[in-house]
GUROMAR-151701 format. One record per residue (C-alpha): residue in three letters; x, y, z. Coordinates in steps of 0.25 Angstrom, whole numbers, padded with zeros to 4 digits, always signed. Example, Ala and Ser with C-alpha at 12.3 -4.5 7.8 and 13.67 -1.06 7.14 Angstrom:
ALA+0049-0018+0031
SER+0055-0004+0029
This chain:
MET-0023+0075-0118
SER-0023+0069-0132
ALA-0032+0058-0130
GLU-0032+0046-0142
ALA-0043+0041-0150
THR-0051+0029-0148
ASN-0046+0017-0155
PRO-0059+0006-0157
ALA-0048-0004-0160
THR-0040-0003-0147
PRO-0042-0017-0139
GLY-0051-0015-0128
PRO-0056-0023-0116
VAL-0065-0034-0120
ALA-0079-0031-0114
PRO-0083-0041-0103
ALA-0094-0048-0102
ALA-0099-0038-0091
PRO-0094-0022-0090
ARG-0083-0021-0082
ARG-0085-0007-0077
ARG-0095+0003-0086
SER-0108-0002-0090
ARG-0108+0010-0102
SER-0101+0007-0115
ARG-0089+0014-0119
ILE-0093+0029-0123
ASP-0093+0033-0138
LEU-0082+0043-0139
ARG-0086+0047-0153
ARG-0100+0050-0149
LEU-0095+0058-0138
GLY-0087+0064-0148
ARG-0099+0068-0155
ALA-0107+0073-0144
ALA-0096+0082-0139
LEU-0095+0088-0155
LEU-0110+0093-0153
GLY-0106+0103-0143
SER-0108+0105-0128
ALA-0124+0104-0123
SER-0130+0116-0118
ARG-0126+0122-0106
GLY-0131+0115-0095
ARG-0133+0101-0102
LEU-0125+0090-0101
PRO-0116+0088-0114
ASP-0121+0074-0121
ALA-0106+0069-0123
ILE-0104+0070-0106
GLY-0117+0061-0105
HIS-0109+0048-0103
VAL-0101+0055-0092
VAL-0111+0062-0085
GLU-0118+0048-0085
ALA-0108+0039-0078
HIS-0104+0051-0069
ARG-0119+0051-0063
ALA-0119+0037-0062
HIS-0108+0040-0051
HIS-0112+0054-0046
PRO-0126+0056-0047
ASP-0127+0070-0042
ALA-0115+0076-0049
ASP-0114+0091-0055
LEU-0114+0088-0070
GLU-0113+0102-0074
PRO-0095+0102-0072
LEU-0097+0090-0081
ARG-0104+0097-0093
ARG-0095+0111-0091
ALA-0084+0103-0092
TYR-0088+0095-0105
VAL-0091+0107-0112
LEU-0078+0114-0108
ALA-0071+0100-0113
GLU-0078+0098-0125
SER-0077+0112-0130
SER-0061+0113-0126
HIS-0059+0099-0133
ARG-0068+0104-0146
GLY-0059+0100-0159
GLN-0050+0091-0151
MET-0052+0076-0157
ARG-0046+0064-0154
LYS-0039+0056-0162
SER-0051+0046-0165
GLY-0057+0058-0168
GLU-0066+0060-0157
PRO-0068+0074-0150
TYR-0058+0076-0140
ILE-0068+0079-0130
THR-0072+0063-0130
HIS-0059+0059-0122
PRO-0062+0069-0108
LEU-0076+0063-0110
ALA-0072+0048-0111
VAL-0062+0052-0098
THR-0072+0058-0090
LEU-0081+0048-0094
ILE-0072+0037-0087
LEU-0071+0044-0075
ALA-0088+0047-0073
GLU-0088+0032-0074
LEU-0077+0030-0063
GLY-0086+0039-0056
ALA-0078+0053-0054
GLU-0084+0064-0048
THR-0088+0076-0057
THR-0074+0084-0055
THR-0066+0074-0062
LEU-0076+0072-0073
THR-0075+0087-0076
ALA-0060+0087-0075
SER-0060+0074-0085
LEU-0068+0081-0096
LEU-0058+0093-0093
HIS-0045+0086-0093
ASP-0040+0089-0105
THR-0045+0104-0107
VAL-0034+0111-0102
GLU-0024+0102-0109
ASP-0030+0101-0122
THR-0038+0115-0123
GLU-0038+0129-0120
VAL-0045+0126-0108
THR-0036+0131-0096
LEU-0035+0125-0080
ASP-0041+0139-0077
GLN-0054+0138-0085
VAL-0056+0123-0079
GLY-0056+0129-0066
GLU-0064+0141-0067
GLN-0075+0131-0072
PHE-0073+0118-0066
GLY-0065+0122-0051
GLU-0053+0118-0046
GLU-0055+0103-0044
VAL-0058+0102-0060
ARG-0047+0111-0062
TYR-0036+0101-0054
LEU-0040+0089-0060
VAL-0039+0095-0076
ASP-0025+0101-0072
GLY-0020+0088-0066
VAL-0025+0080-0079
THR-0020+0091-0086
LYS-0006+0090-0081
LEU-0006+0075-0083
GLU-0009+0077-0098
LYS+0005+0086-0099
VAL+0012+0075-0093
ASP+0017+0067-0104
TYR+0019+0054-0095
GLY+0015+0044-0106
ALA+0028+0042-0111
ALA+0034+0030-0103
ALA+0029+0038-0090
GLU+0042+0044-0087
PRO+0045+0049-0071
GLU+0045+0062-0073
THR+0031+0064-0081
PHE+0024+0055-0071
ARG+0029+0063-0060
LYS+0022+0075-0067
MET+0010+0066-0068
LEU+0008+0063-0055
VAL+0010+0080-0051
ALA+0001+0083-0061
THR-0011+0074-0054
GLY-0008+0080-0041
ASN-0017+0075-0030
ASP-0028+0072-0037
VAL-0032+0059-0041
ARG-0043+0062-0051
VAL-0033+0068-0059
MET-0028+0054-0061
SER-0041+0049-0062
ILE-0044+0058-0075
LYS-0030+0053-0080
LEU-0034+0039-0079
ALA-0047+0040-0086
ASP-0039+0049-0096
ARG-0030+0038-0099
LEU-0039+0028-0098
HIS-0048+0035-0111
ASN-0035+0037-0118
MET-0031+0022-0117
ARG-0045+0018-0122
THR-0042+0026-0135
LEU-0027+0024-0137
GLY-0029+0014-0149
VAL-0026+0024-0159
MET-0011+0026-0154
ARG+0000+0022-0158
PRO+0004+0008-0152
GLU+0016+0013-0145
LYS+0010+0024-0139
GLN-0001+0016-0135
ALA+0008+0007-0127
ARG+0015+0019-0119
ILE+0002+0026-0115
ALA-0003+0010-0111
LYS+0013+0008-0105
VAL+0011+0023-0096
THR-0004+0020-0092
ARG-0002+0004-0087
ASP+0011+0010-0080
VAL+0005+0023-0072
LEU-0009+0027-0074
ILE-0015+0011-0073
PRO-0007+0010-0058
LEU-0011+0025-0055
ALA-0026+0021-0060
GLU-0025+0009-0049
ARG-0021+0019-0038
LEU-0032+0028-0039
GLY-0041+0015-0040
VAL-0047+0018-0053
GLN-0049+0003-0056
ALA-0058+0005-0068
LEU-0047+0015-0076
LYS-0036+0006-0071
THR-0042-0006-0078
GLU-0046-0002-0091
LEU-0033+0006-0092
GLU-0025-0007-0090
ASP-0034-0015-0100
LEU-0030-0003-0110
VAL-0016-0006-0108
PHE-0015-0020-0109
ALA-0021-0019-0121
ILE-0010-0011-0126
LEU+0002-0016-0120
HIS-0002-0030-0120
PRO-0011-0032-0133
GLU-0008-0049-0133
GLU-0012-0050-0117
TYR-0023-0042-0120
ALA-0029-0048-0131
HIS-0028-0062-0123
THR-0035-0056-0112
ARG-0046-0051-0121
GLU-0047-0064-0126
LEU-0048-0070-0111
ILE-0057-0060-0109
ALA-0065-0063-0121
GLY-0065-0079-0118
ASN-0070-0078-0106
ALA-0082-0069-0109
ALA-0086-0080-0120
ARG-0086-0090-0110
GLU-0101-0098-0106
ASP-0098-0097-0092
ASP-0095-0087-0081
PRO-0090-0091-0069
LEU-0089-0076-0064
ALA-0104-0075-0067
GLU-0108-0087-0059
PHE-0098-0082-0048
ALA-0107-0068-0049
ASP-0121-0076-0047
ALA-0116-0085-0036
LEU-0111-0072-0028
ARG-0125-0065-0032
ALA-0132-0076-0029
VAL-0124-0076-0014
LEU-0126-0061-0012
ARG-0140-0062-0014
ASP-0143-0073-0005
ALA-0134-0066+0006
GLY-0143-0054+0004
ILE-0131-0045-0001
PRO-0134-0034-0010
ALA-0123-0035-0021
GLU-0119-0034-0035
VAL-0110-0045-0040
LEU-0104-0042-0054
ILE-0092-0048-0064
ARG-0080-0039-0064
PRO-0072-0044-0077
ARG-0057-0042-0077
HIS-0052-0032-0085
PHE-0041-0037-0095
VAL-0028-0034-0088
SER-0034-0042-0075
VAL-0038-0053-0085
HIS-0023-0054-0089
ARG-0019-0052-0076
VAL-0027-0065-0070
ALA-0023-0072-0082
ARG-0008-0070-0080
LYS-0008-0074-0066
ARG-0020-0086-0067
GLY-0018-0092-0081
ARG-0030-0098-0086
LEU-0042-0090-0084
ARG-0054-0094-0079
GLY-0068-0088-0080
CYS-0069-0080-0066
ASP-0055-0074-0069
PHE-0061-0064-0080
GLY-0068-0056-0068
ARG-0072-0053-0054
LEU-0084-0053-0047
LEU-0087-0040-0041
VAL-0097-0038-0029
LEU-0104-0023-0026
VAL-0111-0022-0013
ASN-0115-0009-0006
GLU-0108-0009+0007
ASP-0094-0014+0012
ALA-0099-0023+0022
ASP-0107-0031+0011
CYS-0093-0032+0004
TYR-0090-0042+0015
ALA-0104-0048+0016
VAL-0101-0052+0000
LEU-0088-0058+0004
GLY-0094-0066+0014
GLU-0105-0072+0006
LEU-0095-0076-0005
HIS-0084-0083+0003
THR-0096-0090+0009
CYS-0105-0095-0001
MET-0091-0095-0011
THR-0077-0101-0010
PRO-0070-0089-0007
VAL-0053-0088-0012
VAL-0047-0084+0001
SER-0036-0078-0005
GLU-0043-0069-0014
PHE-0049-0061-0003
LYS-0045-0047-0002
ASP-0052-0035+0007
PHE-0050-0022+0000
ILE-0061-0015+0008
ALA-0054-0018+0021
VAL-0041-0013+0014
PRO-0044-0005+0001
LYS-0034-0004-0009
PHE-0025+0009-0010
ASN-0034+0013-0021
LEU-0048+0014-0013
TYR-0050-0002-0019
GLN-0060-0010-0010
SER-0065-0024-0013
LEU-0066-0037-0006
HIS-0059-0047-0015
THR-0060-0062-0014
ALA-0063-0073-0025
VAL-0073-0087-0024
ALA-0070-0099-0030
ARG-0081-0110-0036
GLU-0078-0125-0037
ASP-0074-0124-0053
GLY-0063-0116-0048
GLN-0068-0102-0053
VAL-0063-0091-0043
ALA-0070-0078-0045
GLU-0064-0067-0039
VAL-0075-0057-0031
LEU-0073-0041-0028
ILE-0083-0037-0016
ARG-0086-0020-0014
THR-0096-0010-0013
HIS-0101-0001-0025
GLN-0092+0009-0020
MET-0081+0001-0019
HIS-0083-0004-0033
LYS-0082+0010-0038
VAL-0070+0016-0030
ALA-0064+0002-0035
GLU-0067+0005-0050
ALA-0065+0021-0049
GLY-0056+0023-0038
VAL-0054+0037-0035
VAL-0061+0041-0046
ALA-0072+0036-0038
LEU-0070+0044-0026
GLY-0076+0056-0033
ASN-0068+0067-0027
PRO-0058+0062-0020
TYR-0053+0074-0014
ALA-0065+0080-0009
SER-0066+0081+0007
PRO-0080+0076+0013
PRO-0090+0086+0015
ASP-0088+0090+0028
GLU-0073+0094+0025
GLN-0075+0101+0011
GLY-0074+0115+0010
GLY-0085+0125+0003
GLU-0082+0119-0011
GLY-0080+0105-0007
GLY-0066+0102-0010
PRO-0056+0097-0001
ALA-0055+0106+0012
ASP-0040+0109+0011
GLY-0037+0105-0004
GLU-0028+0092+0000
ARG-0030+0082-0009
VAL-0030+0067-0005
ASP-0026+0055-0012
PRO-0039+0045-0010
THR-0035+0032-0017
ARG-0023+0030-0008
PRO-0018+0039+0003
GLY-0009+0049-0004
TRP-0006+0041-0018
LEU-0005+0051-0026
SER+0001+0062-0017
ARG+0012+0051-0014
LEU+0014+0050-0029
LEU+0018+0064-0027
ASP+0025+0064-0018
TRP+0034+0054-0024
GLN+0036+0061-0035
GLU+0041+0071-0028
ALA+0051+0064-0018
ALA+0057+0053-0030
PRO+0072+0059-0031
ASP+0069+0057-0046
PRO+0057+0054-0056
ASP+0063+0040-0059
THR+0062+0036-0044
PHE+0047+0042-0044
TRP+0044+0034-0056
SER+0051+0022-0053
THR+0044+0022-0038
LEU+0030+0025-0044
ARG+0030+0015-0056
GLU+0032+0005-0044
ASP+0022+0010-0037
LEU+0013+0011-0048
ALA+0016-0003-0053
GLN+0010-0010-0039
ASP-0003-0013-0042
ARG-0006-0020-0029
GLU-0004-0014-0017
ILE-0007-0020-0002
THR-0012-0013+0011
VAL-0005-0014+0024
PHE-0009-0010+0039
ARG-0002-0001+0049
PRO-0003-0004+0062
ASP-0013+0007+0065
GLY-0023+0001+0055
GLY-0018+0011+0043
THR-0015+0006+0030
LEU-0004+0006+0019
GLY-0005+0005+0004
LEU+0007-0003-0001
PRO+0011-0008-0014
GLU+0012-0024-0015
GLY+0025-0026-0011
ALA+0028-0014-0003
THR+0036-0017+0010
CYS+0037-0011+0024
VAL+0046-0001+0019
ASP+0035+0004+0009
ALA+0026+0005+0019
ALA+0035+0012+0029
TYR+0034+0025+0018
ALA+0021+0022+0016
GLN+0016+0025+0031
TYR+0028+0036+0033
GLY+0033+0040+0022
GLU+0049+0045+0025
ASP+0047+0043+0039
ALA+0047+0030+0035
HIS+0062+0031+0034
ALA+0063+0028+0049
CYS+0056+0015+0048
ILE+0064+0003+0054
GLY+0055-0008+0052
ALA+0040-0014+0053
ARG+0031-0024+0057
VAL+0023-0032+0047
ASN+0010-0039+0053
GLY+0016-0037+0067
ARG+0031-0044+0062
LEU+0044-0036+0061
ALA+0046-0034+0046
THR+0058-0027+0038
LEU+0055-0016+0031
SER+0057-0023+0019
THR+0045-0033+0021
VAL+0035-0034+0010
LEU+0020-0031+0015
ARG+0008-0038+0011
ASP-0006-0033+0009
GLY-0013-0032+0024
ASP+0001-0032+0032
THR+0001-0022+0045
VAL+0014-0014+0045
GLN+0020-0008+0058
LEU+0031+0001+0053
LEU+0043+0003+0063
MET+0048+0018+0064
GLY+0061+0022+0069
GLN+0062+0035+0078
ASP+0076+0040+0072
PRO+0072+0051+0064
ALA+0085+0050+0055
SER+0081+0036+0050
GLU+0084+0033+0036
PRO+0079+0022+0027
SER+0087+0012+0022
THR+0092+0010+0008
GLU+0087-0005+0007
TRP+0072+0001+0010
LEU+0074+0004-0005
LYS+0072-0012-0008
HIS+0060-0012-0001
ALA+0051+0000-0004
HIS+0041-0002-0015
THR+0033+0010-0014
PRO+0037+0025-0020
THR+0034+0031-0006
ALA+0045+0022+0000
ARG+0055+0021-0011
ILE+0056+0037-0015
ALA+0056+0039+0001
ILE+0067+0033+0003
GLN+0075+0036-0010
ARG+0073+0051-0006
TRP+0078+0049+0009
MET+0091+0043+0000
ALA+0092+0053-0010
THR+0093+0064+0001
HIS+0103+0056+0009
THR+0113+0051-0001
GLY+0127+0059-0002
ALA+0135+0061+0012
ASP+0126+0056+0020
GLY+0120+0044+0012
PRO+0131+0032+0013
ALA+0133+0037+0027
ALA+0119+0035+0030
GLU+0116+0022+0025
PRO+0123+0012+0035
VAL+0114+0019+0045
ALA+0101+0017+0038
ARG+0106+0002+0036
ALA+0107+0001+0051
ALA+0094+0007+0053
HIS+0086-0001+0045
GLY+0094-0012+0039
THR+0094-0018+0025
GLY+0083-0030+0027
ASP+0094-0039+0024
PRO+0100-0046+0035
ALA+0113-0048+0029
GLN+0115-0032+0027
ASN+0110-0028+0041
GLY+0125-0029+0047
ASP+0128-0014+0050
ALA+0113-0013+0054
GLY+0117-0023+0065
ASP+0128-0014+0068
HIS+0119-0001+0071
ALA+0109-0009+0077
GLY+0118-0016+0089
ALA+0125-0028+0084
GLY+0137-0028+0088
HIS+0144-0034+0075
PRO+0137-0038+0064
GLY+0132-0052+0062
GLY+0133-0055+0078
PRO+0124-0050+0088
GLY+0130-0037+0097
VAL+0130-0041+0113
PHE+0133-0032+0126
GLN+0131-0035+0140
GLY+0131-0029+0154
ALA+0125-0015+0157
GLY+0135-0008+0153
ALA+0133-0012+0138
SER+0121-0004+0138
THR+0126+0010+0142
ALA+0139+0005+0131
ALA+0128+0003+0120
GLY+0119+0015+0123
GLY+0130+0025+0123
ALA+0136+0017+0110
GLY+0123+0021+0103
THR+0123+0037+0104
GLY+0135+0037+0092
SER+0132+0033+0076
ALA+0123+0020+0075
ALA+0137+0012+0075
GLY+0135+0015+0090
ASP+0125+0006+0091
VAL+0133-0006+0091
PHE+0136-0014+0104
PRO+0149-0009+0111
ARG+0155-0024+0110
PRO+0149-0037+0105
ALA+0150-0048+0116
ALA+0146-0061+0118
GLU+0134-0064+0127
THR+0134-0069+0140
PRO+0124-0076+0149
VAL+0114-0068+0156
SER+0112-0072+0171
ARG+0096-0072+0175
PRO+0095-0070+0190
GLY+0082-0078+0194
ALA+0081-0073+0208
ALA+0068-0065+0205
ILE+0061-0080+0201
THR+0055-0088+0212
VAL+0055-0104+0208
VAL+0042-0108+0215
ASP+0043-0123+0213
ARG+0057-0124+0217
PRO+0061-0115+0229
GLY+0076-0110+0228
ALA+0078-0115+0214
ASN+0087-0105+0205
ALA+0078-0097+0194
ARG+0083-0093+0180
LEU+0077-0083+0171
ALA+0076-0089+0158
GLY+0084-0084+0146
CYS+0073-0085+0136
CYS+0062-0077+0140
THR+0069-0069+0153
PRO+0057-0069+0162
VAL+0055-0057+0169
PRO+0047-0053+0184
SER+0033-0054+0180
ASP+0034-0062+0168
GLU+0027-0077+0170
VAL+0036-0086+0171
THR+0039-0101+0174
GLY+0052-0110+0177
PHE+0058-0122+0172
ALA+0068-0131+0180
VAL+0081-0132+0173
ARG+0095-0139+0176
GLY+0100-0135+0189
GLY+0088-0133+0196
VAL+0087-0119+0191
VAL+0073-0113+0185
THR+0072-0107+0172
VAL+0061-0096+0172
HIS+0054-0092+0160
ARG+0043-0084+0157
VAL+0030-0092+0153
GLU+0028-0087+0138
CYS+0043-0091+0136
ALA+0043-0103+0125
ALA+0052-0110+0133
VAL+0042-0113+0143
ALA+0033-0120+0131
ARG+0045-0128+0128
MET+0049-0134+0141
THR+0033-0135+0145
ASP+0033-0144+0133
ALA+0044-0151+0136
GLY+0038-0156+0150
ARG+0046-0147+0158
ALA+0038-0144+0172
PRO+0040-0128+0173
VAL+0043-0121+0188
VAL+0035-0111+0194
VAL+0041-0097+0197
SER+0038-0084+0200
TRP+0046-0071+0201
GLY+0052-0066+0213
ASP+0053-0052+0218
GLY+0062-0047+0211
THR+0061-0038+0198
GLU+0074-0036+0192
CYS+0074-0045+0179
ARG+0082-0048+0167
VAL+0076-0049+0153
THR+0079-0050+0140
LEU+0074-0042+0129
VAL+0074-0043+0113
ALA+0074-0030+0105
GLU+0071-0032+0091
SER+0072-0018+0082
PHE+0077-0012+0070
GLY+0092-0009+0068
ARG+0096+0006+0069
PRO+0107+0014+0073
HIS+0108+0017+0090
LEU+0097+0006+0093
LEU+0106-0002+0102
ALA+0109+0011+0112
ASP+0094+0016+0110
LEU+0090+0002+0115
THR+0101+0001+0127
GLU+0097+0016+0130
ALA+0081+0012+0132
ILE+0085-0001+0139
ALA+0094+0007+0151
LEU+0083+0018+0151
GLU+0076+0007+0156
GLY+0084+0005+0167
ALA+0087-0010+0162
GLU+0101-0017+0162
ILE+0106-0023+0149
VAL+0112-0037+0153
SER+0114-0040+0138
ALA+0110-0039+0123
THR+0111-0043+0111
VAL+0108-0037+0098
GLU+0107-0047+0085
PRO+0113-0043+0073
PRO+0101-0036+0063
SER+0092-0044+0055
GLN+0083-0037+0043
GLN+0083-0024+0050
ARG+0081-0030+0064
VAL+0089-0030+0078
ARG+0087-0038+0090
HIS+0093-0035+0103
THR+0092-0044+0116
TYR+0095-0037+0129
THR+0094-0043+0142
LEU+0090-0034+0152
GLN+0092-0032+0167
LEU+0079-0026+0173
PRO+0076-0019+0188
ASP+0063-0023+0187
ALA+0057-0032+0179
ALA+0043-0023+0178
HIS+0050-0013+0169
LEU+0052-0022+0157
PRO+0041-0018+0149
THR+0045-0004+0151
LEU+0060-0008+0145
MET+0055-0017+0134
ARG+0044-0003+0129
ALA+0057+0007+0130
MET+0066-0003+0121
ARG+0052-0004+0111
ASN+0053+0011+0110
VAL+0068+0011+0105
PRO+0066+0015+0090
GLY+0070+0004+0081
VAL+0066-0007+0093
TYR+0052-0015+0088
ASP+0051-0026+0099
VAL+0056-0029+0113
SER+0053-0042+0119
ARG+0058-0051+0130
ALA+0068-0063+0126
GLN+0060-0075+0121
HIS+0073-0084+0118
HIS+0087-0088+0125
ALA+0093-0073+0130
PRO+0107-0070+0134
């Protein structure tokens, strides 16, 4: 690739009071160039030009075999000899600088070897076959991937089709993208000799595509520096102002962060917790964001405290001491150790305040967590190698399968999206939306598993994240145990139970697109619609609305017709034992067959009390209360009403509490020998075709007689059915309720707790 020359006048970050990431100074590329021009070292001796790479590599991998690096440098230097950068340095300084960036992040030897060779196949006469023969298939795979990326001209506005090619070129190995990100970082550092319009074009692509990808891969060290470099090019005035703010803070005599750090060191020393407390300055973009959010900045706003410990348990011990000995800001606490971010990030976040109003943010993590927080996937070494007991003879993956380690199937999903999207523009627009989401939430499944979703995601997104295209059959959800529509926006930490229908012909609603925010959901829905257009499309749409509703009660009239309403806007009612057969038979036809045979007015239901004995008042008439419909085996109590009649309630009925509070004396009652009973049940469901027929059939199969039933008009995809049933044996009630709950679309069946018909 044509790397650009260094420009000493290029604006760069102000050096903070304490180094942000690296303790060594920026490498002198001219000195590296002179070392390269002197020629390669004798066989077996490491060339001086890669000394800094070797030093950085051994800091992370003391026992690494350096011979592949020596041979890769010799091949790269001899191949690029005579090629110069625009600033006059030998071209070899570019792959050396890229490799040094990766070595400082902790990349393993294979990645560094491929990095040294990443431009040889594109810019020299070296072939992939030569690379494979000399360095093995793994290095060949990485070099090939980077070479394909270089052939993609995605710099011009990052057009959709070229970006799709970029993803295909990357394949399933995130190390290819790691090399590309380091390559882009070095070129951004040396962008100053380019024309301003070209600088802006490259910076915009870096901002829109490569920085979000660095975030997804967890490579924060690259992401933050790229952000600052892009900030300087695209927003020079804001950059200059932020630079002045940072310089002004560095010049102040007092340093509240240092004072916080000293106090924290003393607390941890007294508690006997071995820990390293560091001041971590914010990078330029972070300071700019804080300034826009908070206005006038205070001393602690320019950085954060970082506490590094040895074990996970020590993180929580530090947190306990910190919150005990200092004043915590409770709203700032987040536990990313128990629930890591989608890109492997783990830390405890908190903040503490002191009397003068200064608030210091504190990050607590282990040394290993810190390494992963900075380098992300690069810190994993070879993320695709199997554990030693599962490796084949050469230590590679046993079955050749590559699994994305940063987010389950993330890169694979990108490849699936580009294949499934109906056109490049659809893919590009959905991907840009996904990359623009720099914050993610974690929601929990009932089985304890988790789903990573972008902030603002809904139950629709959760359904497709968990079930893929099978989510077409989703009929609703429970969020934190409460029924929720599919349009419900999820929050971090929510528990989501997705309710799935059992009809294989289930279809997604067009309304779902309004609530789908992830590419997975949007592309799956659009793909279904693209394959169901034409003659079948218009006919299928009303059924889809009936099955799933629109989320808008004002538009749910036709959904009610399919769910059992006798007429739009009012409840559908049928009465008598014969109605069960009529409704069941009607449900065997089209969706419209689920409409009740005829609307009718409700009539009072007689509630015989022969099975009740009034202990305190022999001979008194008893009547079962319609608000709670007690049945034999229920614990009951009674209250006298006009005419000497005793009304019998379940003891947990709300009416019992009201009458007791009003000073009315209860009457002792007990069940007689009869087992037959009448009960009112409420079934709550999502609207779908044939639901009424299926429910009445389930009731009939359990031997219950339907005395009356009412179905309320649908509201927000939900339908409420109220049935008064005659049972031959009260002991059979739990079995009946279970059978009703098993009907697809029914999510709850309960005893009535209100006035029943």
